[in-house]
N, C-alpha and C positions, 0 to 999 in steps of 0.2 A: 580781609582777603576778597578780591573779586572771585567771580565763578567762574570765570578761566584759570586760575591760581590753584583753587580746589580741582579742579581735573587734569591738574599738571601740564598745563601747559605757560610760557612767558608772556602771551598775548595781554594789556592789559588793558580790558576796555571800562569804561565809566560806565555808572548806572545812569546815567542821561542819555545813553544813546541804546534806547530797547531796541531796535533791530539788530545791531550789531551784539547786543549782549544775547538777544534769543539766538544768535547764530551760534556763539560761542559755548549755551547750554546745552544745544543742540550736537555740539561736538563732543563735549564730554559726556554726554550720555553713549553716546557713540563710540568714543574710546574705550569707557567703563564696561558697556556693555558687551567686548568681544570675547571669543573664547580663547586668543593669542596673546598671546604679551607683545606688547609695543610701544618701542619709543622710539623718538626724532631728534635728530641732529643738526642744526646750522651747517652753512658752509666752513666755518670756526670749528667744528667739530663740540659744540655746546648743546646739551641737554636741552632739549625744548618740547617736549612730551613724553608721559611714564601716566600708565595706565595701570588699572585695579588689576590685571592679572599680572603685569610685571612685576607689583608690589605683592601678590600673590608667593610667585616663584621665587623671589630673591630677597623678599622681604623688607627692601628699602622705598620709603612711603614716597610719594610723586614729591611733596617740599622738601624731600633730602637729595631728591635725583636730579629735581628742574634745575639749571643754574650752573650743573658740576661740568667739567671741560673734559672729556670722555671718560669712559671708566674705570681709568688711571687709578689706584689708590685705594679703591674701594671695591666697582665692582668684578675687578680682574685682579691677578696678583702681577707686581710690579714688575715679573719677567717677561709677562706675557702684553703687556698693556700698550706697547710698541705694535707688537703684531696687530693685535684686534683693533686698535685703530684705523691702522693702515689696510686692514681687510674691510674694516666698514666705510671710510670712507671711498674706498676704491668705486664703490657702488655711483659716483655721483661721476664718474669718467666712464660708465661702463654701459653699455644699453642692455635694455631689457631688469630682471632681477640677478642678484647675484647669492649661492647659498653656502653659509658656510657651516662647518660645528667649531665650537669651542670650548672653553669652560669657564663657569662666573662664579664669582664669591658670593655667597650669600649675607645678609646683615650677622648674621651670627656667628660669620668663620668659616660656614661650608662648600662645598665646592659642587654646583648643578653643571652635566653639559647638556647645551641646549643647542639647537639646529634655527638657524636664521636666513632669513630672505629679507634681502633689504634693495633700496632702491633708490634711485635719484628723485629729490621732491625740485618741480620745475617753477622759476619766480616768473613773472609778469613778462617779461624778457625774453623766457625759452631757456635761459641759462641756469643751470644750477644752482641753488640754494640750501641745500641741505639733503640729507639722506633720512629714509624712515625704514628700519628694522622690526619686522617681527618677527618672536623666536619663541621657542617652546620647546621644553624638555623633553630631551632625543626619548626615552623609553615612551615618551606618552605620541610621540609622531610616526615611530616606529608599530606601536598599536594600532593608530588609523590605519598607516599606511597598510599592516596586516592583516586590518577588517575588510579593507577596500579590495584588496587581492583575494582575499576568502571570499568574498561578494561574489566577483568577479569570474572566479576560477570554479565557484558554483554554480553558476548562473553560464559557463562555459562549458569547460571542462569534466565535469563530475561525471561518473560512471551511474549515476542513480538520477534519480527523479528531482527535480525539485522545482516547487512551485511556489509564489506568492499570492494570495488568498486577499483579497484588501474585505471591506469590514461589512460588505454586498456580497463577500461567497461567491465572486466572483474572479478568475486569474488576471493576476496582475502584470505578472514577470513567469516566463517559462522559459526553463533551462532548455538545451537540445533533447536530453533521453525524456526528459517530461512528454513533449511535444509527441518524439515518435511515438512513445505509448499509447499517446494518447489519438492518434492516429489521423493529428491535424500539422499545420505549419506552424512555428512559433507566436507569430505574429496575428492567424485567423483564432488562434484560441484566447486570445483576451479578451476580456469583456463579457466573454459570454457564458451563461447558465450552465451549473455545473449538468444539469438535465439534459443539455443538447450534446453535453459529448460522453457522459454514462446512460445505459438504457438501464441498467439493476446495482443498488447498490449506491446510489445517491442520496438516499434518504439516510442512510450511516453515516456516510461521508460528513454532510452538513449539520447532521449531528455533533458530530466530532468538531467540527472547525466550532459551531456554535460555542461549544465547551469550552474550548481554547479560548477564544475570546472574553468568554465571561469568566473565567475561574483559571485560568494559564495552562501552561503544556502538562499533559498525562507523564505518569512516571515511567511509564513505560512504551515500548512499540506498540501498534495495535495493529493486528493483520485483518484485511477485508478483502471479501469477494467484491467483484464487479464484474459489470458487462460494460465493454468498450464500446462503443458506435465506430466502428471504423469504415473504411471506403469499402473495403473489400467483404463485409458482413460484420458482423456481434461475435467478438471474443471473449470469452469467459478468463478473468485472469485476477490474482494473488496479490495484492501489495502490502508489504508489508512497512507502514506508514508511522513517521514519526512527527510530532507537531510540535511548534515554536511561536508563541504570543509576541507578537512586533510591535514594540510601545516606541512613542518618539523620544531619544533624549534631548529634547529641545523642552520638554513642556513641564512644569512645576510638578504634575501628576500625571501619574502614566494615563497615556490616550495611546490607545489600540490601533495601531495601523493597518492592522490585519494580522495573519497567519501565514508563517513557514512551514509551508507541507515538504516533508522530504522521504520520500517511498522505492521501496524496492522490489521488482519484482520477483517474487518466490514463486509461482503458477510451480514451475517443475517438481522442486523440492516438496511442496505441498503434496501435489499430484502423489509423489513415489512415499509420502510419508500416508496417506492415505489409503494406498493402497497395500501397504504393506503392514498395518494396521489390520482393514479387510483382511489379505490373507491369513494374519495370524489368526484372527476369529473365524474364520473360518474351517482352519484346519483343527482347530479347536472343537469345534463342532460336531467336524468328522470322526474327529475321537474320540469325544462322549458319545454319539451315536452311535460306535460300533461296540463300546463299552456296554451299553444299555441294550441293544440288539443283543448281544450274548446273552441276557441274562433270560430270554424273550423264549418259551419253550414253543411256540408257535412262531415258525419262518413267517409265515404272513403277517404276522403282528409286531416283527423285525423290520418286517420291510415298512410298515408305516410308523414306525419309531426314528425309521430312516427320512423320512418322509419329513416328519413332524421339525426333529431337529434343521433340518435345512429350509426351513421357512422362516425361520430369527432371520430375522433383516433381511431377507433376502426377496420374500415375493409374501402377497396377500392370500392366495389359493392353490392348490395343487390337486391334480387330480392322477389315478395313474388306471391306465387302461391296457389289458391282457389282449390279445389275440385268441377273437374266437376259436379259429382252426387250427387245431396245432397239427397239422398238418405243413398248414402254410408256416409253422412256427421257424422249420425248418430252411426254411426256403422262404423270403421274405418277396420274390419275386416269382411266387406261385401263380397259378392260373387264377382268373375272377378278382372282383373288388375286396380290398380289407375289410373285414369285419371284427370290430370291437368290441371288447365287455367291460364295461366301468366293475374298479377292481378295489377302489378307494378313492378315498375323496375326505377334503374339510369340511366342519362343519359349515352349513350354508347360513348359518343367522349367528349367536357366539362366538367365542373362539373357544377352542376347543384339542382335544386330540384324534387324528383321524382315523375314520370309521372305515371296518370293511365291509362293502356294500356288492358283490359279487356274487353269494349265493344263491339270488335268482340266474342265474346267466342269460342275462337278456342284454341283446347286442344298443348300443349307443347310435343314437341315429344323427349323426356326424353327414353332413352334406358332402356331395363330391368334392374334391379338393381341400378339403377342411386340414390346419397343419397338422392334428395328429395323423391324418391318411397321409400325408406328404413325406411325416418322420418316419413311418414304417416302410413306406414303399423305398423311400433312398436308404435309409440304413443310417440316417444321420439327423442332426440336430436343426430343427426349424425355428426361426424367429418369426413372430406378427405382431402389427399395431394397428389400431386402430387409425392413426393420422388425426390429425388436425382438424375433428370435429366436431358439431355439436355435440353437449351433453346425450341429447336423447338421440341421434345417429351413435355415439357410439355405445349407449344399452342395446341399439337394434344390434349391431355390429356384433358385441358379443351374444344376446339369445339366439344370432344366426348361427354360429359355432357352439350353441349348448352350454354356453358358460355362465358364471352370476353375473348379475346386472353391472358392476363397477369394472370389470375388468377392460383394460386398453390395452396391454401388453402381454406379449404370450412368447412362449419357450417351450419346446418341445424337444424332450431328447428319451432317444430309442434304448429300449431295454435289452441289450443282449446280453445272454450268459453262452458259455461252451459251444460258439458260433451259430447260433440262432436268436432269431429275432422272436423276443417274449412280449413284446408290446412297446406299450410311449408313457411317461411321465411329464405331466403338462405343468409346467410354475405361471401362475396370473398376476401380473399388477394392476392395482389402481392406478385411477390417474393422478395421486400423490406423491407416486415416483417414476423417476426415469425410465426409459428403457430399457431393455438388455444389451446388455455389452459384450465384446468379446469375454472379458475374465467372469463375466456371468456365466457364458454358453463352458467355458471348460468348468467351472466350479455345478454346474447341474448335470454335467456328463460323469463326474466323480460319484454325484449322488445316484446318477442313473445305475452307474454299476454295482455299488453294494443295491439298491434294488432289486436288481434283477437277478444277484445271487440268490438273494432272500426267496426272492419268488418261484427260481431253476428250482430251490431246495426242497420249500413247500409243494410243489408240482410230484417231483422225483419220490417225497413222503408218499403223497397220495397214490399214487403208481405202484409203492412196493406192493400192498395187500393183495391187488390184483396179478400180479405175475407170481406171488407163490401161490395163486388159486391152482388146484390139479383141474 
């Protein structure tokens, strides 16, 4: 049998015609390598071509199919043969391609619903010489269409970010939602390194993408905090991300095409979750501090207990200064400058409980305009920061204010009880912590109320023997 007969064609080319034989072999290779089933009919409806995919779907070999007149009696039921034949051959008289669906019969007697695309084959004179018909199982075609539709929907209408990252870890396709999240246009983001789009978190993201390329998709989504370089300024965002390794379906072995990265912005939910967890922790600390302070015989010691419990997860250092002039304690707006005496402080070296240091009664030499002085004068909370300065300048800033060298953020809360300003509590944070926010202010004020109550009680107990003296 000639090469053309083995490939499922009716052309008989002699072996002494190498040029034509090579063309026939090429045609056979092309037909057998197609993913779609293909058959062809001449003008009389006789099968002239039949490839391997058609054999796989229906079971009929090329030798069994080529040369038959239409599908009647073997590939379709007799009742349907005339209609199927007419619909297929009608493509010779119609422009473009014709799409039909009908049932074919397999060699073992089963039925397969296929979708066909048929078109006319023109001869050298331009007249119809036959029809070719490409067909596939309907469910496979529908699966393909669904995959294409899903891909288009993801990159057009999805309500979460979708980014196709190539093997070089650069965006290759970006949907509209992801482009908005990254703060750039859909085309301007393509091919750019992730480091140009993200100020922070890029190392973690690239590590995740590299892992997916090498090992495959992780079992669960991952939450990543990143800082986006937006035109209006950097934005801190939390993205819940899922990753899929993309491989070519045409290769014999999986060849990674890149990574499909899907993400959803959950910043609001994560911040609310963190704030709720922080509030629960601080509420528990206040509760534990109250129970521990209730066991202290000395109210001044109870004040340091409140101070120590407040420091956990909140600040690195704390200072308590009381107003030196007792007459001024009744009126924070009294005459003369405010004089403060150090009452308690956290240890300057190794960590430990706060120490009472007010026995000497020496005033603290705070310069004019010091945050603690402002706090007492205003009767309200004051925040202060060293700002974006060098480490040396930050140390000088702290020393000028009589604070530990590593302090760069400060929050001063006034101590008031029974309508009197008793002093000020100062919380300090080092460079490893963020600045004090409004939620921190509310917590510091809650702690200050408890410390002020304890100090007021301690003062009252000291004054009671003097009041009983005749």
